[in-house]
MARTIZA-904809 format. One record per residue (C-alpha): residue number from 1; x, y, z. Coordinates in pm, 1 decimal. Each point is the difference from the previous one (the first is absolute). Layout:
! residues N
NUM  X  Y  Z
...
This chain:
! residues 748
1  13030.0  8375.4  12345.3
2  -357.2  22.6  114.8
3  -191.8  290.6  151.6
4  -375.1  -57.3  25.6
5  -226.2  300.4  -57.4
6  294.7  232.0  -48.0
7  0.4  329.4  -183.2
8  203.0  70.0  -312.1
9  353.6  129.1  20.5
10  173.8  246.7  -230.6
11  92.3  -269.1  -247.2
12  -163.1  -72.3  -334.3
13  -330.2  157.9  96.3
14  187.2  311.8  99.3
15  -246.0  102.2  268.8
16  163.4  181.2  293.8
17  -29.2  -172.2  334.5
18  63.9  305.5  216.6
19  -272.1  201.6  171.6
20  54.8  321.2  -196.3
21  -253.2  105.2  -260.6
22  94.3  -187.9  -316.5
23  21.9  159.7  -341.1
24  2.3  -138.2  -349.0
25  349.3  -104.2  -93.0
26  167.1  267.2  -212.9
27  178.1  -75.8  -322.2
28  362.3  76.5  75.2
29  204.4  183.2  -259.7
30  294.1  -238.2  -12.5
31  -1.4  -365.8  -95.0
32  -380.0  -38.4  29.6
33  -79.2  274.7  -248.4
34  109.6  -212.4  -294.4
35  -207.7  -291.2  123.7
36  -340.4  159.4  -57.2
37  -203.1  -114.2  -300.9
38  213.2  64.9  -304.6
39  -128.9  81.9  -348.0
40  348.2  -8.1  -151.4
41  -100.9  -205.5  -304.6
42  -310.7  209.0  -62.9
43  198.1  324.0  20.7
44  254.6  -141.0  -243.4
45  -285.1  -73.7  -243.7
46  -107.5  365.3  18.7
47  343.0  103.5  -134.2
48  -33.1  -191.8  -327.6
49  57.9  209.1  -310.3
50  -118.7  -0.2  -359.8
51  16.1  -340.9  -166.1
52  50.8  -196.5  321.0
53  -258.7  -262.2  93.6
54  -198.9  36.2  320.3
55  -110.5  -320.3  174.5
56  -234.2  13.7  298.4
57  -349.0  55.7  138.0
58  -270.3  223.0  -138.9
59  4.1  253.0  282.8
60  377.3  46.3  -30.8
61  -46.2  48.6  -374.5
62  -240.7  282.9  83.6
63  267.6  155.8  222.3
64  252.9  -14.8  -283.0
65  -256.0  143.6  -243.9
66  -52.0  301.6  227.6
67  369.8  82.8  -17.3
68  4.6  -47.8  -377.0
69  -289.9  245.8  -23.1
70  184.0  289.4  167.3
71  -208.0  7.1  317.2
72  85.7  289.9  234.4
73  -156.4  -124.2  323.0
74  -138.5  -327.1  137.2
75  -203.9  -51.2  314.2
76  -246.8  -240.4  147.6
77  -119.8  -214.3  283.8
78  101.3  -364.9  1.8
79  -244.4  -284.5  -32.3
80  -13.5  -332.4  -180.9
81  43.2  -61.3  -284.7
82  187.5  324.2  -81.7
83  216.8  39.3  313.2
84  309.5  -106.7  -191.3
85  -5.9  314.6  -214.6
86  45.2  246.4  283.6
87  214.3  -233.4  211.5
88  259.2  -25.4  -276.3
89  -5.2  372.1  -77.7
90  36.6  97.9  365.9
91  301.3  -226.7  38.3
92  136.7  134.3  -330.2
93  -20.8  362.4  113.5
94  365.5  58.4  -90.4
95  -65.3  -128.9  -349.5
96  -311.2  217.8  -26.4
97  194.5  303.3  121.5
98  252.6  -56.4  -277.0
99  -282.2  18.2  -253.3
100  -160.6  298.5  172.2
101  -315.9  -193.9  101.6
102  -166.2  81.3  332.6
103  -134.4  -305.6  186.4
104  -234.3  26.6  296.2
105  -163.0  -267.2  216.6
106  -328.7  167.3  95.3
107  -189.6  -42.5  326.6
108  -321.0  -96.5  -181.4
109  -154.1  -12.6  -345.5
110  -155.2  345.7  30.4
111  341.3  160.2  46.4
112  128.3  -203.0  -296.1
113  -283.1  115.5  -226.4
114  55.6  358.2  109.5
115  360.8  -24.4  -123.4
116  -136.7  -5.8  -354.6
117  -101.6  362.5  54.5
118  353.6  80.9  -118.4
119  -107.6  -95.2  -352.6
120  -296.8  240.3  -4.1
121  209.5  312.6  -52.8
122  336.2  -139.1  -110.7
123  110.4  -213.2  -298.7
124  135.1  -277.6  221.3
125  -86.0  -367.0  -5.7
126  -103.7  -159.5  328.3
127  -108.0  -348.5  105.0
128  -156.8  -126.2  321.3
129  -104.1  -347.2  107.1
130  -225.0  -171.6  251.1
131  -206.1  -311.0  61.8
132  -331.7  -52.6  -166.7
133  -333.7  146.3  91.9
134  87.6  58.3  365.9
135  276.4  237.3  -104.0
136  -215.0  169.9  -261.1
137  -269.0  52.5  263.7
138  246.5  189.2  217.1
139  136.0  195.1  -297.6
140  -335.3  76.8  -162.8
141  -31.5  357.2  130.7
142  338.9  95.9  -137.9
143  -70.7  -182.7  -327.4
144  -325.7  187.8  -55.0
145  169.7  333.3  55.5
146  288.8  -107.9  -224.2
147  -218.5  -106.8  -291.5
148  -210.5  315.9  2.1
149  265.4  246.6  -124.3
150  200.9  -274.5  -172.1
151  375.5  -15.4  -37.1
152  273.8  142.2  -219.3
153  265.2  -258.9  77.8
154  -74.5  -371.2  -22.9
155  -164.6  -137.0  316.9
156  -10.9  -377.4  48.2
157  -164.4  -198.7  281.9
158  111.0  -365.1  25.8
159  -262.2  -202.3  184.1
160  36.0  -360.5  113.7
161  -343.6  -135.5  -95.1
162  -35.7  -245.4  287.9
163  -316.7  -178.6  -111.6
164  -98.9  -365.0  23.4
165  97.5  -298.9  210.7
166  349.9  131.5  68.9
167  -131.6  334.4  123.3
168  44.7  129.9  352.1
169  -255.0  282.8  -26.7
170  -361.9  68.6  -83.4
171  -107.7  -111.8  -346.3
172  -42.5  317.3  -200.9
173  149.9  134.9  -320.2
174  198.0  312.7  -80.2
175  -208.5  41.5  -316.1
176  -276.4  185.2  186.5
177  241.1  267.7  122.9
178  141.6  49.2  -348.7
179  -348.8  58.1  -139.8
180  -107.8  219.8  289.7
181  296.6  235.5  -17.0
182  72.9  -22.5  -377.1
183  337.7  -166.7  46.0
184  117.8  -219.3  -285.3
185  46.2  -365.1  100.0
186  252.2  -238.8  -155.9
187  -4.2  -378.0  54.2
188  304.1  -130.2  -192.4
189  36.4  -347.5  -142.8
190  214.7  -196.3  250.2
191  328.6  -29.4  -184.1
192  298.2  220.8  70.4
193  40.1  174.9  -339.8
194  -368.6  98.7  3.9
195  12.9  116.2  363.0
196  310.6  211.6  -62.4
197  -149.5  146.0  -318.5
198  -320.6  90.7  183.1
199  192.2  176.4  278.9
200  190.8  209.9  -252.8
201  -313.7  74.2  -200.8
202  -198.4  82.5  314.3
203  212.5  309.4  60.2
204  -50.3  112.6  -359.9
205  -374.3  -70.4  18.6
206  -16.8  206.5  318.8
207  180.8  292.5  -162.9
208  -194.8  -21.4  -327.3
209  -335.8  11.0  178.9
210  108.6  195.4  313.8
211  -148.5  -277.7  214.1
212  151.7  -226.6  267.5
213  21.4  -367.1  -99.4
214  -48.5  -306.7  221.9
215  191.0  -316.9  -84.9
216  -153.1  -299.9  176.7
217  202.1  -317.5  46.9
218  -146.7  -321.7  136.1
219  195.3  -228.5  231.0
220  100.8  -228.1  -286.3
221  108.8  292.5  -216.8
222  220.9  133.3  278.9
223  169.1  -336.2  47.1
224  7.3  -125.1  -359.2
225  358.8  -57.2  -109.0
226  144.0  80.9  -339.0
227  243.6  218.6  -186.1
228  15.9  306.5  -221.3
229  268.3  204.6  -171.7
230  82.6  293.0  223.9
231  59.2  363.5  -88.8
232  224.2  254.8  165.8
233  -138.0  169.3  310.1
234  -96.2  359.6  -71.1
235  98.7  281.7  229.5
236  -306.5  224.5  42.0
237  20.3  347.2  -150.7
238  -118.1  136.7  335.0
239  107.9  -186.5  312.0
240  238.8  4.3  291.9
241  288.2  71.8  -241.4
242  -184.9  256.8  -209.6
243  -164.2  244.6  238.0
244  -246.3  266.8  -112.6
245  103.6  354.4  82.3
246  -358.0  125.3  43.8
247  -334.9  -163.4  83.0
248  -279.1  -13.3  -255.9
249  -202.5  321.9  -32.0
250  -340.0  14.1  168.6
251  -277.4  -150.5  -213.8
252  -341.9  -19.5  160.2
253  -121.3  -223.0  -285.0
254  221.7  -278.3  135.1
255  -157.1  -4.6  346.3
256  -277.0  -243.0  87.7
257  -218.3  273.3  143.2
258  -332.8  145.4  -115.8
259  -87.4  162.7  -228.3
260  271.8  -143.0  -229.1
261  -94.7  -357.0  94.3
262  -316.0  32.3  -212.0
263  219.7  68.8  -300.4
264  225.1  -291.7  93.3
265  -294.6  -238.0  -14.3
266  -93.3  110.5  -352.3
267  364.1  -13.9  -106.4
268  24.2  -365.4  106.8
269  -266.1  -110.4  -249.1
270  55.2  251.9  -278.3
271  380.7  7.3  -21.4
272  182.3  -255.2  214.7
273  -214.0  -305.2  -84.4
274  23.8  42.3  -380.1
275  374.3  65.3  33.1
276  44.2  -321.3  197.7
277  -197.4  -204.7  -252.8
278  206.0  139.0  -290.1
279  321.4  -87.3  181.8
280  -117.4  -355.5  75.0
281  -76.1  -62.4  -368.5
282  309.4  173.5  -139.5
283  238.5  -186.1  233.1
284  -181.3  -333.1  -30.8
285  -26.9  -44.1  375.1
286  -283.8  -249.8  -36.5
287  98.1  -313.4  -192.8
288  -199.5  -179.4  -269.8
289  83.2  -366.9  -59.6
290  -164.4  -151.6  -305.3
291  -105.6  -363.4  -40.3
292  -170.1  -231.2  -250.3
293  -328.0  -27.0  194.3
294  -123.5  337.8  -120.1
295  -357.1  -50.5  119.7
296  109.6  9.8  365.9
297  170.0  272.3  199.5
298  155.1  36.6  344.0
299  47.3  334.4  176.3
300  221.8  -42.4  303.8
301  167.7  216.3  261.3
302  373.8  -3.4  -64.3
303  73.8  -138.9  343.9
304  -214.3  -309.3  -70.1
305  159.6  -79.3  -336.7
306  230.1  -278.2  127.2
307  -286.3  -170.6  183.5
308  -225.5  17.1  -306.1
309  270.0  -141.9  -226.6
310  57.6  -285.2  245.0
311  -372.5  -83.1  -6.5
312  -11.1  16.1  -381.2
313  297.2  -237.7  -18.1
314  -204.2  -265.9  181.1
315  -256.8  15.7  -283.7
316  267.4  -4.5  -270.4
317  -84.9  359.0  -90.2
318  345.7  137.6  79.7
319  348.4  -142.9  -40.0
320  294.0  -10.5  240.0
321  118.6  338.1  -126.5
322  -331.8  164.4  86.2
323  -129.7  36.7  -357.5
324  -380.4  -10.2  21.9
325  -240.2  -129.2  -265.0
326  -267.7  233.6  135.2
327  49.5  370.5  -83.2
328  79.9  193.6  312.4
329  -5.1  367.6  102.1
330  234.9  40.1  296.2
331  -75.5  314.1  201.0
332  327.1  120.6  149.9
333  -195.5  321.5  62.5
334  -331.9  -92.9  158.8
335  -111.3  357.5  59.3
336  -74.1  189.4  -213.8
337  -114.0  -237.1  -272.2
338  28.9  115.2  -361.3
339  -348.5  -24.9  -161.2
340  123.9  -44.1  -357.7
341  243.4  -272.9  102.2
342  -268.7  -200.9  180.5
343  -254.6  52.0  -278.8
344  238.5  -112.4  -273.9
345  89.2  -314.6  194.3
346  -361.8  -99.7  71.4
347  -170.7  106.0  -323.2
348  22.1  -323.8  -202.8
349  13.7  -248.5  287.3
350  -255.5  -273.0  65.3
351  60.4  30.5  375.4
352  239.8  183.6  231.9
353  96.5  -100.7  355.1
354  136.7  260.7  243.2
355  238.5  -145.4  258.2
356  -10.9  248.8  287.2
357  94.2  -92.8  355.5
358  -203.4  131.8  293.0
359  -322.8  189.1  44.9
360  -175.9  209.3  -116.0
361  69.5  -71.9  -367.5
362  119.9  352.6  -85.9
363  165.3  -94.6  -330.5
364  -281.4  -223.1  -120.1
365  -261.8  264.5  73.1
366  197.3  269.0  -183.5
367  58.1  -224.2  -302.8
368  -371.3  -84.3  -13.3
369  -84.1  371.2  4.3
370  253.6  79.3  -275.3
371  -133.1  -278.0  -225.1
372  -363.4  98.9  40.4
373  77.3  365.7  -68.9
374  177.7  -106.2  -320.0
375  -290.8  -223.6  -101.1
376  212.4  -316.4  16.6
377  -209.4  -301.3  102.0
378  280.3  -251.2  59.5
379  -95.9  -218.6  300.3
380  215.0  98.2  296.7
381  70.7  -239.5  286.2
382  199.0  16.2  319.3
383  -138.8  -40.1  346.3
384  -279.7  -221.6  -133.4
385  265.0  -269.5  -54.6
386  271.5  104.6  244.6
387  -37.4  55.9  377.2
388  -94.0  347.4  118.0
389  251.7  -6.7  285.9
390  324.5  -174.0  83.9
391  334.7  -58.6  -160.8
392  6.4  -122.3  -359.4
393  230.4  -299.3  19.6
394  59.9  -215.7  -306.5
395  -257.8  -252.2  122.4
396  -264.3  272.2  47.8
397  63.5  141.0  -347.4
398  -4.2  -354.5  -139.0
399  -353.1  -54.1  130.5
400  -112.3  339.0  -131.5
401  132.1  -72.5  -348.6
402  -180.0  -335.9  2.9
403  -330.0  170.8  81.4
404  61.5  250.1  -279.5
405  63.9  -279.5  -250.9
406  -320.6  -170.8  113.4
407  -204.8  317.5  -37.4
408  137.1  60.3  -349.4
409  -58.9  -366.1  -95.7
410  354.2  -45.9  -123.2
411  -9.5  -375.5  -54.5
412  372.6  -40.0  -67.9
413  83.9  169.2  332.9
414  -286.3  -112.6  222.8
415  92.2  -368.6  11.9
416  369.9  56.9  88.6
417  -105.7  258.8  257.6
418  -231.3  -240.8  180.2
419  260.9  -276.3  -15.8
420  258.1  229.3  154.6
421  -234.2  114.4  277.5
422  -93.4  -361.5  71.0
423  370.4  -83.4  27.3
424  48.9  283.0  251.3
425  -300.7  -122.7  202.0
426  135.4  -355.8  5.8
427  335.2  119.1  131.4
428  -179.1  188.4  277.2
429  -205.7  -306.8  88.3
430  312.4  -218.0  6.3
431  178.4  246.7  226.4
432  -296.2  5.1  240.0
433  -6.7  -380.5  2.3
434  372.6  -28.3  75.8
435  -13.1  258.8  276.0
436  -311.0  -148.1  156.2
437  -93.6  336.4  146.1
438  33.8  369.9  -63.4
439  340.5  154.2  57.2
440  25.7  154.8  346.0
441  -9.4  377.1  18.3
442  343.3  159.6  11.4
443  -51.1  358.7  112.0
444  289.9  247.4  -19.9
445  200.7  41.3  315.9
446  245.3  231.5  168.9
447  367.6  -54.9  -75.4
448  188.2  -224.9  239.8
449  101.6  210.6  297.5
450  -221.5  293.5  -104.6
451  -14.3  253.5  285.9
452  -371.3  59.4  -57.9
453  -107.4  -353.6  87.1
454  83.6  35.7  374.7
455  -223.7  309.9  23.6
456  -297.5  -196.7  -125.3
457  86.9  -283.5  237.2
458  -9.8  253.5  284.4
459  -328.0  144.3  -127.9
460  -148.8  -348.2  -0.7
461  104.0  -44.2  362.7
462  -161.1  333.5  91.2
463  -322.5  -102.0  -172.1
464  -14.5  -305.9  224.0
465  3.4  228.8  302.7
466  -223.0  294.3  -94.9
467  -203.0  -136.4  -290.3
468  -13.8  67.8  -372.1
469  39.4  351.3  -134.0
470  -60.5  164.7  -336.8
471  324.5  -12.4  -200.4
472  51.5  231.7  -296.5
473  271.0  -146.1  -220.7
474  207.3  166.5  -267.4
475  186.1  -62.9  -323.6
476  341.4  -153.5  62.8
477  169.6  -308.2  140.9
478  -215.9  17.8  313.4
479  -308.0  -73.8  -214.9
480  123.4  -361.0  2.0
481  -136.9  -17.0  356.0
482  -345.2  -21.8  -158.0
483  85.0  -365.4  -74.1
484  21.9  -286.6  249.0
485  113.9  -44.5  269.2
486  -73.5  363.7  93.1
487  -306.1  84.4  -215.1
488  8.8  364.4  105.9
489  -173.4  277.5  -187.9
490  -337.9  161.9  -56.9
491  88.7  234.3  -286.2
492  269.6  94.2  -251.3
493  -72.7  334.2  -164.1
494  331.6  114.5  -142.3
495  365.1  56.0  73.8
496  37.2  192.8  327.0
497  -378.9  19.3  47.1
498  -45.8  -245.3  286.9
499  -31.2  259.7  277.3
500  -232.5  216.4  -208.5
501  -219.5  -300.2  -82.3
502  -68.1  -54.8  370.5
503  -127.1  355.1  61.3
504  -365.2  -94.5  -32.1
505  44.8  -325.5  192.5
506  129.0  187.0  307.0
507  -337.3  166.2  45.6
508  -196.9  -318.4  67.5
509  247.8  -250.7  144.9
510  32.9  -63.2  373.3
511  353.4  -131.3  -39.4
512  265.7  216.5  -162.3
513  66.2  -89.2  -364.1
514  356.7  -56.2  -116.0
515  158.0  100.7  -330.2
516  308.2  -173.4  -141.5
517  232.3  201.7  -222.6
518  352.1  -39.8  -133.7
519  262.7  272.0  4.8
520  -32.3  11.8  -378.3
521  -375.2  57.2  27.7
522  58.9  257.9  273.8
523  216.0  220.1  -221.6
524  -202.0  -76.6  -314.2
525  -337.2  114.7  129.0
526  -64.1  -97.7  361.2
527  159.6  307.0  157.6
528  -254.0  240.6  -149.0
529  -301.9  -218.3  -75.2
530  11.6  -189.2  327.6
531  204.5  160.2  277.9
532  -75.1  364.1  -84.6
533  -371.8  -65.6  -41.9
534  -23.0  -199.8  325.3
535  176.0  273.1  196.3
536  -221.3  267.4  -155.8
537  -313.4  -187.5  105.0
538  139.1  -114.4  337.7
539  -57.1  -362.2  -91.3
540  66.2  -278.0  247.6
541  165.0  -308.4  -145.3
542  315.9  -203.8  -35.2
543  245.8  20.8  -288.1
544  273.4  -261.6  -42.1
545  278.9  107.4  -236.2
546  227.5  -275.1  -128.8
547  336.0  173.7  -16.0
548  216.9  -240.1  -196.6
549  208.0  270.0  -166.6
550  -106.3  -40.3  -363.5
551  -290.0  -7.6  -239.4
552  30.4  -374.0  24.1
553  -298.9  -121.5  -201.2
554  133.1  167.5  -316.6
555  356.2  -125.6  31.0
556  155.0  172.0  306.9
557  43.9  349.1  -139.1
558  125.3  275.4  229.4
559  -232.1  226.7  196.3
560  53.5  331.8  172.1
561  39.8  -200.3  321.8
562  222.1  -273.1  -145.0
563  289.4  -35.6  243.0
564  311.6  153.2  -146.9
565  -142.7  -41.7  -350.4
566  64.4  215.4  -303.6
567  -321.2  200.7  38.5
568  70.0  77.9  363.4
569  360.0  103.1  -70.4
570  -119.5  244.2  -264.8
571  -264.5  146.6  231.0
572  244.4  42.5  285.0
573  261.8  158.0  -228.6
574  -256.8  261.5  -101.1
575  -53.6  114.9  359.7
576  242.3  171.3  234.5
577  -195.3  -108.3  307.3
578  -59.8  -331.9  167.1
579  -238.5  -158.4  -248.1
580  -49.4  -356.7  111.1
581  -282.4  -86.3  -233.6
582  -176.5  -260.7  208.3
583  -364.5  -86.0  23.5
584  10.8  64.1  375.0
585  116.1  360.5  -37.9
586  -258.9  65.3  -266.9
587  -284.4  -131.1  216.1
588  117.4  191.4  306.3
589  19.5  317.3  -206.3
590  -357.9  -49.8  -111.9
591  -121.5  -32.9  357.7
592  -27.2  -373.9  64.4
593  21.8  -40.1  379.9
594  -22.3  -378.4  43.9
595  291.0  -151.6  -193.2
596  187.2  -325.0  63.3
597  282.2  -165.0  -196.0
598  48.9  -373.2  46.7
599  235.6  -258.5  -142.2
600  -204.3  -239.7  -214.3
601  174.7  -320.9  100.5
602  -72.0  50.5  371.3
603  -350.1  -145.5  -24.8
604  -70.6  38.0  371.7
605  90.4  369.6  -6.5
606  -207.2  61.0  -312.7
607  -296.6  -175.8  161.2
608  28.7  215.8  313.4
609  19.0  325.1  -196.9
610  -297.2  -94.4  -217.9
611  -202.3  -95.2  305.0
612  79.8  338.2  155.3
613  -103.7  180.9  -319.1
614  -339.1  -171.7  -0.5
615  -71.3  33.1  371.7
616  145.3  336.1  105.5
617  -264.0  256.0  103.9
618  194.8  269.0  -186.7
619  -194.6  129.4  -299.1
620  142.9  88.0  -340.4
621  215.0  -170.5  -258.3
622  236.9  -262.0  137.9
623  288.8  -98.1  -226.6
624  208.9  -314.1  36.1
625  311.4  -4.9  -217.2
626  111.0  -360.3  -48.3
627  361.6  15.9  -106.8
628  204.9  -271.4  -166.5
629  193.6  3.4  -324.5
630  -143.0  -180.1  -302.4
631  148.1  -350.2  27.5
632  29.4  -37.8  -377.2
633  212.4  312.7  -25.1
634  204.8  -108.7  300.3
635  69.8  -342.7  -147.0
636  115.1  163.6  -322.2
637  269.2  172.2  203.8
638  82.6  -273.8  249.6
639  32.0  -301.1  -227.3
640  276.6  140.6  -224.4
641  188.3  112.2  312.0
642  -30.5  -345.4  151.8
643  106.1  -169.1  -323.6
644  305.9  225.1  -24.0
645  91.9  -73.2  362.2
646  -34.4  -375.5  -53.5
647  215.9  17.7  -309.5
648  265.3  191.8  192.2
649  -9.6  -249.2  287.4
650  -129.2  250.9  254.1
651  -230.8  -82.6  288.3
652  -369.9  3.1  -92.6
653  -289.1  -47.7  240.4
654  -362.5  -48.9  -90.8
655  -302.4  -88.0  206.7
656  -241.7  -284.6  -63.0
657  -316.9  -94.0  182.8
658  -157.1  -341.2  32.3
659  -255.7  -207.4  188.2
660  71.6  -285.5  239.3
661  -203.3  -295.8  -128.1
662  -24.1  -153.5  343.7
663  -132.0  317.3  165.5
664  -242.2  111.6  -273.8
665  -356.7  -109.6  75.2
666  -133.5  63.5  -351.7
667  -220.9  287.5  114.4
668  118.4  215.2  -295.3
669  -99.7  329.9  161.6
670  345.4  122.7  -99.8
671  -85.5  -52.0  -367.4
672  -337.2  171.6  35.8
673  157.1  300.8  172.0
674  302.9  55.8  -222.8
675  -77.8  -139.6  -344.0
676  371.8  -17.5  -88.0
677  58.6  -207.3  -317.2
678  294.6  -175.7  164.3
679  -213.1  -104.8  298.4
680  -176.9  -312.1  -117.9
681  -98.9  -344.9  125.4
682  144.1  -347.4  -37.1
683  -93.2  -350.3  123.9
684  90.7  -70.5  360.1
685  266.0  -259.7  71.6
686  -185.3  -92.5  317.4
687  -252.6  -278.5  -78.6
688  -219.2  123.4  287.0
689  -42.5  342.4  -166.9
690  -251.7  -27.6  -282.0
691  6.6  369.3  -94.3
692  290.1  142.1  -198.6
693  247.8  219.9  186.7
694  126.1  347.2  -89.5
695  323.2  31.0  -194.3
696  224.9  280.7  -129.9
697  149.9  -60.5  -345.6
698  328.5  119.4  -147.5
699  -145.7  325.6  -132.3
700  15.7  147.3  351.4
701  186.0  333.5  18.1
702  7.1  5.7  377.5
703  -240.2  286.9  61.4
704  -120.6  -173.5  317.7
705  -371.4  63.5  -47.1
706  -97.5  -360.3  70.2
707  176.0  2.0  336.0
708  -128.9  348.6  78.7
709  -358.8  -102.9  -71.4
710  40.5  -306.6  218.0
711  127.3  218.3  283.1
712  -263.5  272.0  -39.9
713  -285.2  -246.9  -19.3
714  146.4  -230.0  267.3
715  -56.4  -293.8  -230.3
716  284.3  -244.4  52.8
717  374.6  -23.7  55.6
718  64.2  -210.6  -310.4
719  179.9  267.6  -201.8
720  378.5  4.6  4.9
721  255.0  238.9  -143.0
722  338.4  -100.3  -134.5
723  286.6  228.4  -97.4
724  174.1  -165.0  -294.8
725  364.7  112.3  -14.2
726  223.2  -54.7  -300.8
727  376.8  45.3  36.3
728  -25.1  28.1  379.0
729  282.2  137.3  213.8
730  230.0  -222.7  202.5
731  -183.8  89.3  320.1
732  -333.3  -96.2  -155.1
733  139.6  -332.9  -122.2
734  133.1  -81.5  347.5
735  -331.9  100.3  160.8
736  -193.3  -215.5  -246.0
737  215.5  -305.3  75.5
738  -48.4  54.6  373.4
739  -377.7  28.7  -37.2
740  -17.9  -317.5  -207.5
741  192.8  -192.6  264.9
742  -219.9  128.6  281.3
743  -318.5  -79.6  -193.7
744  129.8  -345.7  -86.1
745  85.5  -65.3  364.5
746  -347.5  115.0  111.6
747  -170.6  -220.0  -259.0
748  182.9  -310.5  121.5
């Protein structure tokens, strides 16, 4: 059946058609509960005992290693590539409770880092995790205050080092924070036995030197697959099963507060650093691989070992098992370095190359200093042959090794190196010739049916009416609106910082600036840094909060405001009063006067509310809460339900949208306003239409945005909606037959 320019029903898209204020769809506690993302296999792997073989990814191996190490508490803030660690542990809370391990999903990285304060005064092992440099930035205050007094129990920070082409953040390294705050930094070789060993040794290193340890894992290390022989999980000596009768006695020396902080600083260099270096040598944490080419030497970060071996294999300098002909010092601990270890490796070498990813070259500079102090004149190379910035892929390392061979005039290696590089260049030239042109850009996009896309469509419509405005964007899914077709955004300054970043702009702009923020960013930082500051300074601006119910960009983890989620249930159980933990109540309690909640998929309504926010004479902060459940999370619940209903022979209805070829003029404004991946173009069947027409492919989830945009923008009536019914009722079958007969009669 056909309904031009219609609005979505309560079918597959699940968007309510009534006039009441919509809410994100709650996760019901019956049949839908079991249909959320399941980590059943991962949890089973965590139960493996001594002698059993673990198979899986690197980050799950880290999770297992924590339990084998007798960890007492685990916390963190999710972010690629380490989200899996906390996701699995949160879903395995029952398993953790059996062991006596406390697991906590923190509201930001600062609160996660502060959890490690438990190990300052108590002999308990704790681990926290977060994403890369952006997380370490947020946690840096707590880390500085943690490292000053040091720890008694082992304290481990697992950081997803999101650096290089696959990164989704600014290009910086965790190494600088480790050096700044005297935190030991491990960068394990990317194979599971080494990663697991480093996790277990990290706790002992922390306890031996009374210093927190950072374990950095690159994207490839987190997702590398392999196996190792498991050990039994250890129940912590102090944990949820073994409670302490009394707190630790007061000890001012363990507080990060002057005047004892001056003593802490001396203690770091005089006691903790030597203790760490002794431990690294005694336990053999750094690995020395010998080889027949004794005149050469390679010093490499552990995390880059696999890439370096792959490059050496291309020159015939390493075999399929990874045995290198060039002696190699693999730094599984990149800070601190052990002077004697580096000196012994370099002393009799003709030349040494340091393979260190990123800038500045912290490791290379320190090695150069150590060698000169020891009077060792071995030529040291690194960034003179390898790029200063960027990810060290095998091809990049390949080119760097070739330059090194050239500089050292190694005749037996120079010729093969140039031949190999010429072969790579010829393959590139052939690819360019076959393609005939550069590959078209393929920017990332919102998920199909994402509830945030309609808000940006509405904002684009408002811009047509009132003109462009300054848009402060934020970390999260909504940052994808910086790409075409929306191209919105003047700044991104951190998670939850969009409103704060527009504070200065408000003072010299005629038109009100707008800040975009997700509900994850709101609870992470935006509430205090943005809303509180704006209210304090009586700022006038517009804040749009995308309330999709989850921290969606990191894998749809629960928030305080997640509808009927685990976090919300716990918060409500802890209060005897009505404690509906919504963003609206929080903002009203803080004094926000102008507050509107709109349903994302009603593009016309969103446009009207945004227009009002920009044009109202009322001064002060104006907040628009755009509400619509994350479509990815919704589909995870809906699809298994639909599949089960189809299997059982029950009635199933889903909505599809399409475009009438005959009506479509080929204007394509619908594509420019929505940007949906399923809304594309195809050749027209009408020979008089030279331009392609719009088309909706089979990926459509029936959110209705394309039809809504067409209606709001008054573009064309070419969109139709069809309700596809499987296993229809008898009445529906009879009605369908009647309609077909009537339509057939009218056509003849």
